Residue, then its C-alpha position, 0 to 999 in steps of 0.5 A: t323295710g320302709g316300703f313294706g311299712e308304707h304299703k301296710l299303712s296305705e292299706i290300713i288307711k282304706k279301712i279306718e275310723v278316725k276319732t278325736d279325743y279332746k279330754i284325754s289330756s285330763t282324763n287319761n281315758l279314751a272315750i269310745e261310744i257304744t250306743k247313742n239314743g239307746k241304739p248301737s253306734g260307734i264301736t258296736t256298729t263300725i265296719s272299719d278294720w282299724w280305729a285311730f284316735i287323734l289325741e288332743g288337749e294340753k298334753y298331746q295338742g293333736e300331735v299324737i295319733v294312736m291306731v288299734k285293730t277294731d277287734k282288739l279294741r272291742g276285746m279291750l272294752k270288756e273290762c272298762t267303765n261304762v258312763s253316760g256322755g256325749y257331745d250334747s248336753w243330754g248325755s245321750s251316748s253310752i261310752m266306754l272309758l279305756p285307760i290309755t295305758d291299757l293300749f300298751k299292755 
């Protein structure tokens, strides 16, 4: 019923980390940070039970949000590509690239 779903979502929102992916429209990959400046960060240090990705860019324009249990997301990253990147110009983060289609397998 609707009430059950609303209750479940209200519980999830209390334990969620929200990220916005601005390049998903062109890369079709979610970028998930694992280290910054050589130190664990992002998915490796979060205490959130859930991750939400707000999808931006031409295809999504912020109108799509995808949510995944953190433990499931961590498991999916074991076979992903690791690249240097980040929002600064030095590429100080280590990022795992998860194809968006992998979320739905």
